[in-house]
C-alpha beads as a LAMMPS data file, in Angstrom:
LAMMPS data file: protein, C-alpha beads

126 atoms
125 bonds

1 atom types
1 bond types

-500.0 500.0 xlo xhi
-500.0 500.0 ylo yhi
-500.0 500.0 zlo zhi

Masses

1 110.0

Atoms # bond

1 1 1 -107.286 446.804 -94.793
2 1 1 -104.564 445.964 -97.272
3 1 1 -101.632 443.596 -96.868
4 1 1 -99.394 446.644 -96.327
5 1 1 -101.299 447.422 -93.114
6 1 1 -100.115 444.100 -91.657
7 1 1 -96.418 444.548 -92.468
8 1 1 -93.948 445.608 -89.763
9 1 1 -92.671 449.173 -89.670
10 1 1 -89.534 449.844 -91.711
11 1 1 -87.314 452.892 -91.345
12 1 1 -86.921 455.279 -94.260
13 1 1 -83.227 454.404 -94.638
14 1 1 -82.740 452.415 -97.859
15 1 1 -80.318 449.907 -96.265
16 1 1 -82.796 448.960 -93.520
17 1 1 -85.209 446.114 -94.102
18 1 1 -87.687 444.289 -91.925
19 1 1 -86.590 440.807 -90.833
20 1 1 -88.060 438.131 -93.108
21 1 1 -89.525 436.297 -90.090
22 1 1 -91.418 439.469 -89.136
23 1 1 -92.659 439.981 -92.687
24 1 1 -93.764 436.340 -93.001
25 1 1 -95.534 436.432 -89.618
26 1 1 -97.311 439.622 -90.659
27 1 1 -98.360 438.163 -94.006
28 1 1 -99.652 434.998 -92.346
29 1 1 -101.833 437.145 -90.081
30 1 1 -103.673 438.583 -93.103
31 1 1 -107.130 436.994 -93.278
32 1 1 -107.359 434.557 -96.181
33 1 1 -103.677 434.652 -97.111
34 1 1 -103.230 430.958 -96.297
35 1 1 -106.359 429.863 -98.171
36 1 1 -105.484 427.362 -100.849
37 1 1 -101.982 426.797 -99.462
38 1 1 -102.355 422.994 -99.347
39 1 1 -103.797 422.931 -102.859
40 1 1 -100.890 425.028 -104.148
41 1 1 -98.377 422.715 -102.483
42 1 1 -100.120 419.661 -103.953
43 1 1 -100.088 421.241 -107.418
44 1 1 -96.383 422.033 -107.073
45 1 1 -95.628 418.470 -105.989
46 1 1 -97.558 417.189 -109.019
47 1 1 -95.541 419.460 -111.315
48 1 1 -92.325 418.151 -109.768
49 1 1 -93.475 414.563 -110.383
50 1 1 -94.345 415.452 -113.962
51 1 1 -90.845 416.886 -114.462
52 1 1 -89.459 413.508 -113.505
53 1 1 -90.917 412.119 -116.720
54 1 1 -87.837 413.584 -118.359
55 1 1 -87.012 415.537 -121.448
56 1 1 -87.101 412.470 -123.709
57 1 1 -90.752 411.878 -122.808
58 1 1 -91.575 415.502 -123.606
59 1 1 -89.852 415.096 -126.971
60 1 1 -91.788 411.884 -127.664
61 1 1 -95.089 413.575 -126.783
62 1 1 -94.138 416.211 -129.358
63 1 1 -93.684 413.309 -131.837
64 1 1 -90.089 414.291 -132.589
65 1 1 -86.905 412.264 -132.903
66 1 1 -83.587 413.292 -131.421
67 1 1 -82.386 413.978 -134.979
68 1 1 -85.285 416.402 -135.585
69 1 1 -84.647 418.203 -132.298
70 1 1 -80.932 418.389 -133.138
71 1 1 -81.676 420.073 -136.476
72 1 1 -83.959 422.622 -134.797
73 1 1 -81.336 423.346 -132.131
74 1 1 -78.460 423.449 -134.604
75 1 1 -76.539 420.712 -132.782
76 1 1 -75.758 417.024 -133.340
77 1 1 -78.065 414.183 -132.338
78 1 1 -75.508 412.964 -129.781
79 1 1 -75.705 416.351 -128.037
80 1 1 -79.503 416.019 -127.766
81 1 1 -79.041 412.573 -126.245
82 1 1 -76.606 414.042 -123.726
83 1 1 -79.014 416.878 -122.857
84 1 1 -81.810 414.383 -122.239
85 1 1 -79.624 412.417 -119.803
86 1 1 -78.397 415.435 -117.831
87 1 1 -79.434 416.022 -114.252
88 1 1 -78.344 419.660 -114.406
89 1 1 -78.218 422.218 -117.221
90 1 1 -78.258 425.912 -117.954
91 1 1 -81.661 427.532 -118.230
92 1 1 -80.704 428.729 -121.713
93 1 1 -80.053 425.118 -122.786
94 1 1 -83.384 424.034 -121.355
95 1 1 -85.149 426.904 -123.145
96 1 1 -83.502 425.983 -126.458
97 1 1 -84.585 422.349 -126.013
98 1 1 -88.160 423.316 -125.132
99 1 1 -88.315 425.742 -128.056
100 1 1 -87.173 422.939 -130.363
101 1 1 -89.900 420.561 -129.157
102 1 1 -92.577 423.262 -129.056
103 1 1 -92.930 423.263 -125.273
104 1 1 -93.043 426.095 -122.756
105 1 1 -91.843 425.977 -119.176
106 1 1 -92.583 428.109 -116.158
107 1 1 -90.325 428.212 -113.133
108 1 1 -91.875 428.694 -109.694
109 1 1 -89.678 430.596 -107.270
110 1 1 -90.812 430.304 -103.661
111 1 1 -89.364 432.429 -100.865
112 1 1 -91.031 431.651 -97.597
113 1 1 -94.703 431.387 -98.460
114 1 1 -94.553 433.804 -101.373
115 1 1 -94.352 432.484 -104.920
116 1 1 -93.320 434.074 -108.174
117 1 1 -93.667 432.358 -111.534
118 1 1 -91.484 433.231 -114.478
119 1 1 -91.220 431.708 -117.928
120 1 1 -87.873 430.451 -119.154
121 1 1 -88.048 433.211 -121.780
122 1 1 -88.219 435.814 -119.000
123 1 1 -85.382 434.224 -117.056
124 1 1 -83.055 433.859 -120.042
125 1 1 -83.658 437.287 -121.573
126 1 1 -80.432 439.276 -121.817

Bonds

1 1 1 2
2 1 2 3
3 1 3 4
4 1 4 5
5 1 5 6
6 1 6 7
7 1 7 8
8 1 8 9
9 1 9 10
10 1 10 11
11 1 11 12
12 1 12 13
13 1 13 14
14 1 14 15
15 1 15 16
16 1 16 17
17 1 17 18
18 1 18 19
19 1 19 20
20 1 20 21
21 1 21 22
22 1 22 23
23 1 23 24
24 1 24 25
25 1 25 26
26 1 26 27
27 1 27 28
28 1 28 29
29 1 29 30
30 1 30 31
31 1 31 32
32 1 32 33
33 1 33 34
34 1 34 35
35 1 35 36
36 1 36 37
37 1 37 38
38 1 38 39
39 1 39 40
40 1 40 41
41 1 41 42
42 1 42 43
43 1 43 44
44 1 44 45
45 1 45 46
46 1 46 47
47 1 47 48
48 1 48 49
49 1 49 50
50 1 50 51
51 1 51 52
52 1 52 53
53 1 53 54
54 1 54 55
55 1 55 56
56 1 56 57
57 1 57 58
58 1 58 59
59 1 59 60
60 1 60 61
61 1 61 62
62 1 62 63
63 1 63 64
64 1 64 65
65 1 65 66
66 1 66 67
67 1 67 68
68 1 68 69
69 1 69 70
70 1 70 71
71 1 71 72
72 1 72 73
73 1 73 74
74 1 74 75
75 1 75 76
76 1 76 77
77 1 77 78
78 1 78 79
79 1 79 80
80 1 80 81
81 1 81 82
82 1 82 83
83 1 83 84
84 1 84 85
85 1 85 86
86 1 86 87
87 1 87 88
88 1 88 89
89 1 89 90
90 1 90 91
91 1 91 92
92 1 92 93
93 1 93 94
94 1 94 95
95 1 95 96
96 1 96 97
97 1 97 98
98 1 98 99
99 1 99 100
100 1 100 101
101 1 101 102
102 1 102 103
103 1 103 104
104 1 104 105
105 1 105 106
106 1 106 107
107 1 107 108
108 1 108 109
109 1 109 110
110 1 110 111
111 1 111 112
112 1 112 113
113 1 113 114
114 1 114 115
115 1 115 116
116 1 116 117
117 1 117 118
118 1 118 119
119 1 119 120
120 1 120 121
121 1 121 122
122 1 122 123
123 1 123 124
124 1 124 125
125 1 125 126
């Protein structure tokens, strides 16, 4: 049996979708689908803790100064300092910063129990 066999029936009309609660209940009934769930959650929590180290720490691990990052980004050192202190920023700004320090980032998008991972490059592609 495949996962599709567990999903609720959906009409052929394009505007009709199965309720998310029904889909999630069906997916959870698939043998083995919940295996590793606690490990995945623990890994995600660890990644979130690691993010809290901040952009400045990532830059320091890359052995770069704010001036060097500024040159690579084509901005002033004060702007790099401001970026490193921000709580919120555009994904494109984050990608530019990570590119400048030689880092890569992956975003995990979780809807219900289903996860999708996408790189910043994928998310900022125009």
